[in-house]
Each structure stands twice: as structure tokens, then as C-alpha cells.
C-alpha positions in Angstrom: -7.2 11.4 -107.6 -9.3 14.3 -106.2 -10.8 17.1 -108.2 -8.2 19.5 -106.8 -5.4 17.0 -107.5 -6.5 16.8 -111.1 -6.6 20.6 -111.3 -3.1 20.9 -110.0 -1.8 18.2 -112.4 -3.6 20.0 -115.4 -2.1 23.4 -114.4 1.3 21.9 -113.9 1.2 20.2 -117.3 0.1 23.5 -119.0 2.9 25.4 -117.3 5.5 22.8 -118.1 7.4 25.0 -120.7 8.3 27.3 -117.8 9.9 26.4 -114.4 7.5 26.6 -111.5 9.7 29.2 -109.8 12.4 31.3 -111.4 14.2 33.9 -109.2 16.7 35.9 -111.2 19.3 38.1 -109.5 16.9 39.3 -106.8 18.2 42.0 -104.4 16.1 43.3 -101.5 17.0 46.0 -99.0 15.1 47.0 -95.8 16.5 50.5 -95.4 20.2 50.0 -95.0 19.9 46.3 -94.4 20.7 44.0 -97.3 18.3 41.0 -97.1 18.9 39.4 -100.4 21.9 39.9 -102.6 21.5 38.9 -106.3 19.7 35.7 -105.3 18.9 33.3 -108.1 17.0 30.0 -108.0 15.1 27.8 -110.4 12.6 25.2 -109.2 10.8 22.8 -111.5 7.3 21.5 -111.2 6.2 18.8 -108.7 9.3 19.0 -106.6 9.8 19.5 -102.9 12.7 21.8 -102.1 14.0 22.5 -98.6 15.3 26.1 -97.9 17.9 26.3 -95.2 19.9 29.1 -93.7 20.5 30.8 -90.3 18.5 33.6 -88.8 18.8 36.7 -91.1 19.8 34.7 -94.2 16.8 36.0 -96.2 14.5 33.0 -96.2 11.4 34.9 -95.2 12.3 37.7 -97.6 12.7 35.2 -100.5 9.2 33.8 -99.7 7.8 37.3 -99.8 9.5 38.0 -103.1 8.1 34.8 -104.6 4.6 35.6 -103.4 4.9 39.1 -104.8 4.5 40.7 -101.4 7.6 42.8 -101.8 9.1 44.4 -104.9 12.8 43.6 -105.4 15.3 46.5 -105.8 16.8 44.5 -108.6 16.1 41.3 -110.5 12.7 39.6 -111.0 10.6 36.6 -109.9 8.5 34.5 -112.4 5.9 32.0 -111.4 5.1 29.6 -114.3 6.7 32.2 -116.6 4.5 35.1 -115.3 4.8 37.7 -112.5 3.7 36.5 -109.0 0.7 38.7 -109.0 -0.9 36.6 -111.7 -0.4 33.4 -109.7 -1.8 35.0 -106.6 -4.9 36.3 -108.4 -5.5 32.8 -109.8 -5.1 31.3 -106.3 -2.1 29.3 -107.4 0.1 30.0 -104.3 -0.7 28.5 -100.9 1.1 29.7 -97.8 1.7 28.2 -94.4 3.1 31.0 -92.2 5.1 30.9 -89.0 2.9 30.8 -85.9 4.0 34.2 -84.7 2.7 35.8 -87.9 -0.9 34.8 -87.1 -3.4 36.4 -84.7 -4.7 33.3 -83.1 -7.2 35.2 -81.0 -9.2 36.3 -84.1 -12.7 34.7 -83.9 -12.4 32.3 -86.8 -13.2 28.6 -86.7 -10.9 26.0 -88.4 -13.5 25.7 -91.1 -13.5 29.5 -91.7 -9.7 29.4 -92.1 -9.8 26.6 -94.6 -12.7 28.3 -96.4 -10.5 31.3 -97.0 -8.7 29.2 -99.6 -11.9 29.2 -101.6 -12.3 33.0 -101.8 -10.8 33.1 -105.3 -13.5 30.6 -106.5 -16.4 32.7 -105.0 -18.2 35.7 -106.3 -18.4 39.2 -104.7 -20.8 38.0 -102.0 -18.3 35.4 -100.7 -21.1 33.0 -100.2 -19.8 29.4 -100.2 -21.3 27.1 -102.8 -21.9 23.4 -102.5 -18.6 22.8 -104.3 -16.8 25.1 -101.9 -18.1 23.3 -98.8 -17.2 19.9 -100.4 -13.6 21.1 -101.1 -13.3 22.3 -97.5 -14.6 19.0 -96.1 -12.2 17.1 -98.3 -9.2 19.2 -97.2 -10.1 18.9 -93.5 -10.4 15.1 -93.9 -7.0 14.9 -95.6 -5.3 16.7 -92.7 -7.3 14.8 -90.1 -9.0 17.8 -88.6 -12.6 17.1 -89.5 -13.6 16.7 -85.9 -12.1 20.1 -85.0 -13.9 22.0 -87.9 -16.0 24.1 -85.6 -13.3 24.9 -83.0 -11.8 28.4 -82.8 -8.4 28.3 -84.6 -6.4 29.5 -81.6 -7.6 26.5 -79.6 -5.7 24.0 -81.7 -2.3 22.6 -80.8 0.7 23.9 -82.7 0.7 21.0 -85.1 -3.0 21.2 -85.7 -2.7 24.9 -86.6 -0.1 24.1 -89.2 -2.3 21.3 -90.6 -5.2 23.8 -90.9 -3.2 26.1 -93.1 -2.1 23.2 -95.2 -5.8 22.3 -95.6 -6.4 25.9 -96.7 -3.9 25.4 -99.5 -5.5 22.1 -100.5 -9.0 23.5 -100.6 -7.6 26.4 -102.6 -6.3 24.0 -105.3 -2.9 25.7 -105.1 -0.3 24.5 -107.6 2.5 25.8 -105.4 2.9 25.7 -101.6 5.3 27.8 -99.5 5.7 26.6 -95.9 7.6 28.7 -93.4 9.0 26.4 -90.6 6.1 24.0 -90.8 7.6 21.6 -88.3 8.5 24.1 -85.6 6.7 23.3 -82.3 4.6 20.5 -83.8 3.8 17.1 -82.3 5.1 13.9 -84.0 1.6 13.0 -85.4 1.4 16.4 -87.2 4.9 16.1 -88.5 4.2 12.7 -90.0 0.8 13.9 -91.4 2.3 17.1 -92.9 5.2 15.2 -94.5 2.9 12.6 -96.0 0.6 15.3 -97.3 3.4 17.2 -98.9 4.6 14.0 -100.7 1.1 13.4 -101.9 0.7 17.0 -103.1 4.0 16.8 -105.0 2.8 13.6 -106.7 -0.3 15.4 -107.8 1.8 18.1 -109.5 2.2 20.7 -106.7 5.5 22.5 -106.3 6.6 22.9 -102.7 9.2 25.1 -101.0 9.8 24.6 -97.3 11.8 26.8 -95.0 13.1 24.6 -92.2 15.7 24.1 -89.5 15.0 20.4 -89.2 18.0 19.4 -91.3 17.9 15.7 -90.3 14.4 15.3 -92.0 15.5 16.9 -95.3 16.9 13.9 -97.2 13.7 11.8 -96.6 11.2 14.6 -97.3 12.8 16.8 -100.0 13.9 16.2 -103.6 16.4 19.0 -103.4 17.7 21.7 -101.0 18.9 25.3 -101.2 21.5 26.8 -98.9 20.9 30.5 -98.5 22.9 33.3 -97.0 21.4 36.4 -98.7 22.3 34.7 -101.9 22.0 31.0 -103.0 25.2 29.4 -102.0 24.3 25.9 -103.2 21.3 24.1 -104.8 21.3 20.4 -105.2 20.4 17.0 -103.7 19.9 17.2 -99.9 22.8 14.8 -99.2 25.2 17.0 -101.1 23.9 20.3 -99.7 24.1 18.9 -96.1 27.8 18.1 -96.3 29.5 19.7 -93.3 31.9 21.8 -95.5 28.8 23.2 -97.3 26.8 24.0 -94.2 29.9 25.7 -92.8 29.6 28.3 -95.5 26.2 29.5 -94.2 26.3 28.5 -90.5 30.0 28.6 -89.6 29.6 25.4 -87.5 28.6 21.8 -87.9 24.9 21.9 -87.2 24.6 18.2 -87.7 27.4 17.5 -85.2 29.4 15.4 -87.7 32.7 17.2 -87.4 34.0 19.8 -89.9 37.1 19.5 -92.0 40.4 20.8 -90.8 41.3 24.3 -91.8 44.6 25.9 -91.0 45.3 23.2 -88.5 42.2 24.0 -86.5 38.6 22.8 -86.7 35.9 25.5 -87.3 34.8 26.8 -83.9 31.3 25.9 -83.0 29.2 28.9 -82.0 25.6 29.2 -80.8 23.2 30.3 -83.4 19.5 30.0 -84.3 18.4 28.4 -87.5 15.2 30.4 -88.0 15.0 33.2 -90.5 
């Protein structure tokens, strides 16, 4: 077990009296648009949870509320029993954003991006210590990007970019990881590598919440799943949440192409939709 794995396990054990994430009746508006409507969710430590819902269902807004980036109009979020700001200040939350949320032209190397995860461990000078450099080297090795450490971040493939941000969370020693569509546009090697890393991190005590439209991969990767449509419609084992009649509540169609139950003598009409949100 690495130093950071031991740290995550220690923090997870200390926080055990409280759930890793507790979302209580959170409502968020963007002007007149209702993004979350009394959403509630409890996620225990060292679990991998898949967050699914169509475009506009509130997945990204829920992430922002959990990270403390937005203040809910109603309700509250607790991370290990405390406000999100405390977890952020302590470097407890790692985040892997969607590709379109990052300026890939910014002149940073892969090593620079991963080193950002160490900022909370450094002083005001932001001068990396021997321990910081060792943590970054270990994280790069775990995501299989050591040979690309000096490359400008925008020059990586889509899957390599995702792995670089996972490495940032590993170097940070995060006890919680939020991943927004980590498998979108990635190669098979990166998908396998990221999935393996997430299982390892969960075994080390890290709590992981993944927003994804790859529903077929959920049962193998995740311990549980959440179906979101501005509020939590269902939270349970992936096989249960992925039943066609449950998906129909959020998507209005059979996104797994398994056939929906009869309703009023007709099958639910399939409609084109996007799963990102």
C-alpha cells in the first residue's frame, strides 16, 4: 500500500461515523431554470457510484454542489459530516472534468498538471519538495504516463488526458474522486486503466462518484448507481437501477435496447436523446 493509499484509508476510517457524501434536499436554480429539485443522496465510504441521467438532468450541477462550487437555494451538502469547503481546503476532493471544460492550449506539462494536486501540501512559495516530486512520480507511474511527463497536456490523446487528471487526484491524496464522463472519447487502453485504478482507489478507502453515459459498463465497475432527473429517482445496485422500466422514468426510452414493458397497449416510443449532462 502506498503512502497516499494509507492516508486515504486513515482519513476514511476517521470519518467513518459520517457518510462520505450526504446531499439533503438540495435545490438549485440558474435564473428561472430548475437544475436540482430537492435532490437527496447518501454515499458511504470506499464505494464507487455511477451517476446516470440524460442531458439537463442535473448531474454536473450535483457535482458542483458536492464540491461547494455553488450554493444551493435550499438544502445542504455534507462531506464526511462537514461543509464541502472544509474538504476542499484539506485537499480531500479530486475532480476529473469533462474535456470541454479544460483549456488544453495552456502551456502546462503533464507533470505540471499532476503537481497541481500537491498545492495543498506546499507552502506559499509553491516550491515542490522531494515528497511532492515523489508523489507525482508515483501517480504518473500508476496511470502509465511516466514517459509523457514532459509533454504539453494538450498533446495527449483523449484517454491520456483523463488519466492525467486521475493522476492529479492520486498525487493529491484525495479521499473522494468525482469524475465527469471519464470514458467519453477515450481509447480502450485508457478505459481499462482508469477502471482498474478506480477499483484500486476504492479498495484503498477512496469514495468515487462517476457521471457516465456508458451504462453497459456500470454493473462491472460500480457498487451502486443513481438515476437522476433533477431529483434522485432511484439509488441502488446497478442491475436494479438499469432495469428498463426504471430507465424509462429518466430517459423515456430503452437506452439499453432491451425492450420496455407494455403501457396502455403500446410500447414506450423511442426518441433520440443525448446522455451527457
